[in-house]
Each structure stands twice: as structure tokens, then as C-alpha cells.
C-alpha positions as CSV (number, residue, x, y, z in Angstrom):
1,M,35.2,10.9,-24.7
2,I,35.1,7.5,-23.1
3,K,37.0,8.9,-20.3
4,Y,34.6,11.6,-20.0
5,S,31.5,9.0,-19.5
6,C,33.5,6.8,-17.0
7,K,34.0,10.2,-14.9
8,I,30.1,10.9,-15.1
9,L,29.1,7.4,-14.3
10,A,31.5,7.2,-11.6
11,M,30.0,10.3,-10.4
12,V,26.3,9.2,-10.8
13,V,27.3,6.0,-9.0
14,F,29.0,7.7,-6.1
15,C,25.9,10.1,-5.5
16,L,23.5,7.3,-5.5
17,F,25.2,5.3,-3.3
18,F,26.2,7.8,-0.8
19,G,23.3,10.1,-1.2
20,C,20.5,7.5,-0.7
21,K,20.4,7.1,3.2
22,R,17.6,7.2,5.8
23,L,17.6,10.5,7.7
24,N,15.0,9.3,10.4
25,K,15.6,6.1,11.8
26,E,12.0,5.9,13.6
27,Q,10.0,2.9,12.7
28,L,7.2,4.3,10.7
29,F,5.1,1.2,10.4
30,V,4.4,-1.4,12.8
31,L,2.8,-4.7,11.6
32,K,0.0,-6.1,14.2
33,K,-2.0,-9.3,14.2
34,S,-5.6,-9.2,13.3
35,S,-6.3,-10.2,16.6
36,E,-4.9,-7.1,18.0
37,T,-6.6,-4.7,15.6
38,G,-10.0,-6.3,15.2
39,L,-9.6,-5.9,11.2
40,V,-10.3,-8.7,9.3
41,F,-10.0,-8.8,5.5
42,Q,-9.5,-11.1,2.7
43,N,-9.9,-10.5,-1.1
44,N,-11.9,-13.6,-2.0
45,L,-12.8,-13.9,-5.6
46,D,-15.0,-16.1,-7.6
47,E,-14.0,-16.5,-11.1
48,T,-16.4,-16.9,-13.9
49,S,-16.1,-17.4,-17.7
50,D,-16.3,-13.8,-18.3
51,F,-14.9,-12.3,-15.3
52,N,-11.2,-13.7,-14.9
53,I,-7.7,-12.6,-14.9
54,L,-7.7,-13.1,-18.7
55,N,-10.4,-10.6,-19.4
56,Y,-9.7,-8.4,-16.6
57,P,-6.0,-8.2,-15.9
58,Y,-6.7,-6.4,-12.8
59,Y,-8.7,-9.2,-11.3
60,Y,-6.8,-10.0,-8.2
61,N,-5.4,-6.6,-7.2
62,G,-8.5,-5.5,-4.9
63,G,-9.6,-2.0,-4.4
64,G,-7.3,-0.8,-1.5
65,V,-7.5,0.6,1.6
66,S,-8.1,4.2,2.7
67,I,-7.6,6.3,6.1
68,G,-9.2,9.6,6.6
69,D,-12.1,11.0,9.2
70,I,-15.1,10.1,7.0
71,N,-17.9,11.0,9.7
72,N,-16.2,14.2,10.9
73,D,-15.7,12.9,14.5
74,G,-11.9,13.7,15.1
75,F,-10.9,10.3,14.6
76,P,-9.6,8.3,11.7
77,D,-11.8,5.6,10.1
78,I,-11.0,2.7,7.7
79,V,-12.2,1.9,4.5
80,E,-11.2,-1.4,2.7
81,S,-12.6,-2.0,-0.9
82,N,-12.8,-5.3,-2.5
83,S,-12.7,-6.1,-6.2
84,G,-16.0,-8.5,-5.7
85,T,-19.2,-7.4,-4.1
86,W,-18.5,-6.3,-0.5
87,N,-16.6,-3.5,1.1
88,L,-15.8,-2.7,4.8
89,Y,-16.0,0.4,7.2
90,Y,-14.5,0.7,10.0
91,R,-15.4,3.5,12.5
92,T,-12.9,4.2,15.3
93,R,-14.1,5.7,18.7
94,K,-12.0,7.1,21.4
95,K,-11.4,4.6,24.6
């Protein structure tokens, strides 16, 4: 039984090691500075006795970022949501 389990474990390790490789070597994302993109966003939060990380565990997570064509002009728009009081909407335009 132990011999059989070792063979299965060896096969699983072999498949994981050699089966996980990147097929496409192109870079998917490029990190750019906010001075290049014009996008500035910070999730600044003010803690209170009622609204803090102990009472609300997802306090510092923020809302997130979404990209899509919101106004149907054919160009992607960016929406950034905050855990606090304000959200940002960036409308892109062609050059």
C-alpha cells in the first residue's frame, strides 16, 4: 500500500512540476507611474469607534477597480470605488 501511495505522489509531483509552464511569453501587464497615466487614487480612511477594522474586518480592502465601456462610446472607462465616501470615474477619449 505504501509503495502504491509513493508512486501516486511521485506522479502528482511530476505532473505539477512539468505541467505548469507559461505558454505565452508576452508580458500581460505593464506597471506605469501615475504621472504617465494621470490616474491618482488612494484609499484614505478615517477610523472611528464604530467603523474600524475590529467591527468591520474588510475596512482596508477598498472597493476595487473596474474597466469597461460605461458610456457606450467605444473606449474603455475606469471606475475606482473606495471604502470611504467617494468614488472616481475616468472617461477615456481618443487622441
